N, CA, C and O of each residue as an XYZ file, in Angstrom:
168
protein
N      23.482    107.582    -55.932
C      23.989    106.245    -56.130
C      25.196    106.323    -57.065
O      25.199    107.060    -58.051
N      26.202    105.550    -56.728
C      27.430    105.510    -57.530
C      27.475    104.202    -58.302
O      27.324    103.122    -57.732
N      27.685    104.314    -59.598
C      27.910    103.131    -60.417
C      29.268    103.285    -61.071
O      29.601    104.345    -61.601
N      30.045    102.221    -61.030
C      31.379    102.287    -61.623
C      31.752    100.936    -62.198
O      31.317     99.891    -61.715
N      32.552    100.979    -63.220
C      33.105     99.771    -63.812
C      34.619     99.907    -63.768
O      35.188    100.878    -64.266
N      35.258     98.911    -63.160
C      36.713     98.943    -63.062
C      37.274     97.592    -63.464
O      36.563     96.588    -63.505
N      38.540     97.592    -63.755
C      39.247     96.347    -64.022
C      39.561     95.718    -62.667
O      40.399     96.233    -61.926
N      38.909     94.632    -62.342
C      39.062     94.009    -61.025
C      40.505     93.604    -60.745
O      40.937     93.638    -59.592
N      41.247     93.229    -61.759
C      42.635     92.817    -61.525
C      43.489     93.997    -61.054
O      44.423     93.805    -60.275
N      43.188     95.194    -61.505
C      43.918     96.384    -61.054
C      43.652     96.644    -59.575
O      44.581     96.926    -58.819
N      42.398     96.552    -59.160
C      42.051     96.739    -57.750
C      42.667     95.633    -56.899
O      43.184     95.904    -55.815
N      42.618     94.407    -57.370
C      43.196     93.274    -56.642
C      44.703     93.450    -56.468
O      45.229     93.233    -55.376
N      45.393     93.836    -57.521
C      46.844     94.055    -57.440
C      47.182     95.176    -56.463
O      48.162     95.085    -55.724
N      46.377     96.221    -56.459
C      46.609     97.340    -55.539
C      46.449     96.903    -54.095
O      47.257     97.271    -53.242
N      45.419     96.126    -53.811
C      45.180     95.654    -52.445
C      46.269     94.678    -52.020
O      46.713     94.717    -50.872
N      46.704     93.813    -52.912
C      47.787     92.886    -52.585
C      49.081     93.643    -52.281
O      49.816     93.265    -51.368
N      49.361     94.694    -53.025
C      50.552     95.510    -52.763
C      50.452     96.191    -51.412
O      51.438     96.274    -50.680
N      49.278     96.675    -51.081
C      49.057     97.327    -49.794
C      49.234     96.343    -48.645
O      49.756     96.713    -47.593
N      48.812     95.106    -48.826
C      48.886     94.117    -47.746
C      50.324     93.772    -47.368
O      50.568     93.273    -46.270
N      51.268     94.027    -48.251
C      52.680     93.815    -47.933
C      53.157     94.858    -46.924
O      54.047     94.587    -46.118
N      52.565     96.042    -46.972
C      53.007     97.157    -46.140
C      52.282     97.261    -44.804
O      52.897     97.623    -43.801
N      50.989     96.953    -44.769
C      50.197     97.132    -43.546
C      49.335     95.903    -43.283
O      48.992     95.160    -44.202
N      48.984     95.698    -41.986
C      48.126     94.571    -41.619
C      46.649     94.882    -41.836
O      45.884     94.017    -42.264
N      46.249     96.122    -41.541
C      44.850     96.516    -41.698
C      44.766     97.885    -42.341
O      45.613     98.748    -42.110
N      43.735     98.075    -43.152
C      43.528     99.373    -43.792
C      42.037     99.585    -44.013
O      41.267     98.633    -44.137
N      41.651    100.847    -44.058
C      40.278    101.218    -44.397
C      40.293    101.794    -45.806
O      41.138    102.622    -46.146
N      39.353    101.347    -46.608
C      39.260    101.811    -47.988
C      37.924    102.524    -48.151
O      36.868    101.967    -47.849
N      37.983    103.759    -48.631
C      36.776    104.548    -48.869
C      36.740    104.891    -50.350
O      37.653    105.527    -50.876
N      35.672    104.462    -51.016
C      35.517    104.730    -52.444
C      34.375    105.723    -52.615
O      33.264    105.492    -52.140
N      34.657    106.830    -53.296
C      33.654    107.869    -53.511
C      33.782    108.387    -54.942
O      34.706    108.005    -55.660
N      32.868    109.248    -55.355
C      32.981    109.817    -56.708
C      34.278    110.603    -56.912
O      34.743    110.754    -58.042
N      34.860    111.102    -55.819
C      36.098    111.871    -55.925
C      37.329    110.985    -56.081
O      38.367    111.458    -56.544
N      37.237    109.715    -55.704
C      38.379    108.820    -55.827
C      38.385    107.757    -54.751
O      37.377    107.527    -54.082
N      39.520    107.114    -54.589
C      39.695    106.057    -53.595
C      40.676    106.548    -52.545
O      41.752    107.051    -52.869
N      40.290    106.396    -51.273
C      41.143    106.806    -50.160
C      41.453    105.570    -49.323
O      40.545    104.836    -48.933
N      42.729    105.340    -49.048
C      43.147    104.204    -48.238
C      43.914    104.731    -47.039
O      44.848    105.520    -47.183
N      43.508    104.285    -45.845
C      44.196    104.691    -44.618
C      44.588    103.447    -43.843
O      43.760    102.567    -43.604
N      45.855    103.375    -43.450
C      46.321    102.277    -42.604
C      45.785    102.502    -41.200
O      45.746    103.636    -40.722
N      45.368    101.417    -40.532
C      44.864    101.513    -39.165
C      45.657    100.585    -38.262
O      46.206     99.577    -38.707
N      45.706    100.945    -36.983
C      46.400    100.138    -35.983
C      45.468     99.019    -35.534
O      44.370     99.306    -35.057
N      45.862     97.762    -35.668
C      44.975     96.656    -35.303
C      44.768     96.495    -33.798
O      43.923     95.702    -33.381
N      45.510     97.219    -32.984
C      45.395     97.074    -31.525
C      44.140     97.716    -30.982
O      43.900     97.680    -29.775
């Protein structure tokens, strides 16, 4: 089980910045870090 505490405003700002660049993305959060991949909505 993973427990983490983050500053929600930092995550929100990151997602808002990403939304300017891509329409859809997959976000994977693991103990090693956060991975974001843009996906084709078609």
